[in-house]
N, C-alpha and C positions, 0 to 999 in steps of 0.2 A: 492540379489538385493539391500539391505541397504548398503553393502560394496561397490558396483558399484557407488551408488549414492553419498557415502561419498568420494569416489575417484574423481568423477567428481567435486565435491564442491571444493576440494583442487586444482584440476588440471586446471579447467576451468579459473580462474583468472590469473594463471601463464601462461596459453597458450595465453590468450589475450595480456598479456605483452610481451611474447616472439614474437608474430606476429608484435607487434609495433617495438621491437628491431631489428628484421630481416629486417623490411621495412627501418628503418633508416640506418641501416648498408648498404642495397642494393642502397639506395639513395646516400649516400657518395661514394659507389664504382662508381656509375654511374657518379657523378661529377667529381671524379678523373679520370675516362675514358675519359670524354669529354675534360678535361684540357690537358691530355696526347695526344689526337688526334690532338691538335692544335701546339705541340711542334716540333721543328725540330728533325729529326732523328728517328720519330715514324711514318714514312709514311705507313709501312705496317699495324700498328695498325689503323691509320687514314682510310686506305681503308677498314679494317674489321668493324670498329666501326661506321663510319658515315652512311652507308646504312641501318644499323640496329638500329640507335639511338632511333627511335621512339618506336618501339617495345621493345627494352630493358628499356626504361624509364617507360613503362607501368607496369613492374614487382614491382618496389618498390611502385608505385602508388597504385597498387592493395592491396599490403600488408598494406600500411599506411591507405588507405580507410577502409579496414576491420578492423583495430585496431580502428579507430575512431567510427565506428558503433558499434562494439561489447562491447567497454568498457563502453558505455552508458547503456548496458544491463546486465552487471555483478552483479550489486547490486540487481536487480530485480530477477535474476536467484538465488541468494543466499537467498533472501527472500521467494521465492516460495518453497524453500527446508527446510524452517525453520531455516536457519542458521542466526539467528539474530545477534549474535556478530561479525560473519564473515562479515555480510553485513554493520554492523556498522563500523568497522575497514576499510573496503574498501571505503564506501562512505564518512567518516569523513576526509579522507586524500585528498578528490578530491572535497569537498564542497565549494570551493571558486574559483572564476573566476581568470584566468591568461592569458599570452599571448598564452599559449598552450591550454586554456581550455575556451570556451565560457561561457557567462553568462547562456544561455540555458542548457548547459551540467552541469554546476556547480549547478544550480537549480534543475535539475533532481537528482543529487547525494544527495542534501539536502532533497528531497522528500523521497529518499530510507533511508537516515540517520533518519529522522523523524519517518518513519514507524517502523525501527528496534527498536528505543528508546520506541515507543508506545507499541510494542510488548513485551518489557521487563517491562512495567509497569512505565517507568520512565517519567511521564507526565511532570515534570517541565523542564528536559533536552529537551524533545520533543518540547516544546513551545520556548525554546531558540534557537533551531535550525531552526524552522519555521520563527521566527522573523529575524533571521540572512539571511536566504535565501531570504525573502521578500525584502531585501534591495537592491538586484541586480537581482532578477528574472525578466524576461521579463512579460509584462503585460498579455499575453496569458497564462503564466504558474502559475499566482498568484492564480487561484482557486485550482490547484493541491495542492499547499503548505497549503493554508488556510483551506482545507478540513480537514488536520490533526490536526490543531489548533481547528477547530470545534469539532472533535471527542474528544480531550482532554477535552473541555469545557462541552460536554455532560456528560462524565464520572465523572465529578465533579459536575454535575448539576448546572453549571454556565450559566443561561439561558441568562443573559445580555451579557456574553462572546460570546455565539453563535451568538447573533444578531450583536455584534460589528465586529466579524470576516466577517459575510456576507455583513453587510453594507458597509464595507471597499471595497468590490468588485463592488458595485454600481450595475449596471444591467448586468455586465459581470459575469455570473456564469460559463463560459466555456462552452464547447459543449459535447455532447455525454456522455461518462462515468463519466467525471468530473462534468458535471452539474447533472447527475443523482444521484452522490453520495452527492453532497451538498444538493439537493432537498430533498433526502430521509432523511438527517440529520434534515432538517427544519421540515419535516413531523414528525419526532420523537419528536422534540421539541413541536409542536403543539399537539401531543397525549398526552404528559406529562400534558400540560396545559389545556386539555379538549376542545381544539378548533377544532371541527371537520370540520368546513368549511376550515379552513387553512390546516388541515391535508389533505382533499380531494384534495385540490388545488395543494399542494406541491407534493403529491404522484402521481397525474395524470401527472404533469410536469416531474417528474423523470421517470415515466415509458415512456413517450413519448420520453425523451432524450435516455434511454437505457432500454428496457423493461426487460432484463435479468440481470441487475446489481444486485450483491449480496447484496449491502447495501439496496436497494430498497426491496429486498426479506425479509431481516431481519426486517425492519420497518414494512412491511405488516404482518408479522408473529406477531409483538408485538401488532399490532392493532387487529389481530384476537383474541389473548389471552385476551386483555383489554376488548373486547366487547362480549366475549363468554358467552352466557346465559344458554340455554337448553343444555340437555345431548348431543345431536347430535352435536351442535356447539363446545362443549368442545371436543368432538372426533375429529371433523375437525381441530380444533386448535391445538390439540396434534399431530396429523398426519403432519400438516405443520411445527409444531416446530421440529418434529423429522428430517424431511428433512433438515431444516436450520442447526441444530446442526451437523448434518453430514458433512456439507459443510462450516461451519463458519471459520474454521482454527484457527489460533493463532494471528491473527492480533490485537486483544485486548483480552488478556487471561481472564480478569475479566468478559468479555461477556459471557463465557462458564458457569461461576457459576451463572450468572443472568439468563440464559436461563434454567439451571438445576433447579433453584428455581421456575421458572414459570412452568415447567414440573410437579414439585411436586404439585403445586397448582392445575394444571389441572387433574392430576391423582387422587387427593384427592376428587375433585368435581365429578369424575366418580366412587368414592367409592372404589378406587384401593389403600387402605391405605398403605399397606406394600411397594408397589412400591412408593408410594409418600414419604414414610420415607426414602426410599433408595436414592431417587432423592434429598431430602433435605440434607442427609448426604453428598452427592457428591457435592452439592452446597456449603455447609459449609467447605469442605476440600480443595476446589479450590481457585484460586487466587481472591483477593478482591480489590475493590476500593470503593470510597464513593457511586456511584450509585448502584453497585451490592450489597453492604451492606444494604442500604435502601430497595432494593427490597427483599432481603434475609429476613430482619427483618419483613418486611410486610407479607411475605408469612409465615413465622414461626407463627407470631401472629394469622393469620387466621386459620392456621392448629391446634394450640392449642385451639383456640375458637371452631373450629368444632369438635375436639376430645373431 
């Protein structure tokens, strides 16, 4: 199964490029055929070509349209399969508008590029790509790009940076999943600052925008852990955390270490000390950034105090 997935990862971008090449070749062939049909001495070709010109024209049109649609999704295809370096290579070559690439498509590639860099922990490069994309991205795509800038700011615990990124959007935080992701990020910021009113407001708006968004699920889980009190609440938070950890993916690798540290804290609160030590060791061995390190140090200190 893994070999088949790896084969598709290599073959799909090449297949999309091939579809575009075939479409261009067929379009050129059609133009040559149309030119020949107007030349003296090609009456038999004219009799064959002209009645069929419209249907023949549809063939390259279908190939070219398929290429235009599919090439926007190649980067997302690679990201979904964890091929971050391949996604970065593909998107970085297409992340600027040109006469053959619209601003919308280029901004989409910048979003893929930023996500690939974020997944590799290259936060500074991610910020640069987001900034470059914002220079030409259409207004309706600004929220998609700024979301990744907000994620970087959260990982650095740059609370002012989060507010600046969101303030730049004004009242337009996008729709659906885009708004849900940004609202969930703002809810996490409010959670860190202990502002429960702002947390509840942003989380409610995130769930209204997209109730099943993974980012909203992560923030709700963080809130459950934060406010877990009695034993039953610790158990509920641990169960929710297990579900989130199973689905969190590698969008931000250091988040896995953060969640593992929080799992260690919950296990310790439930007097499952060996499992807590194992979870803490898992967190310590995983990728780290500024925020995951702070969470890890806090949990380690609490476990040492409790022990």
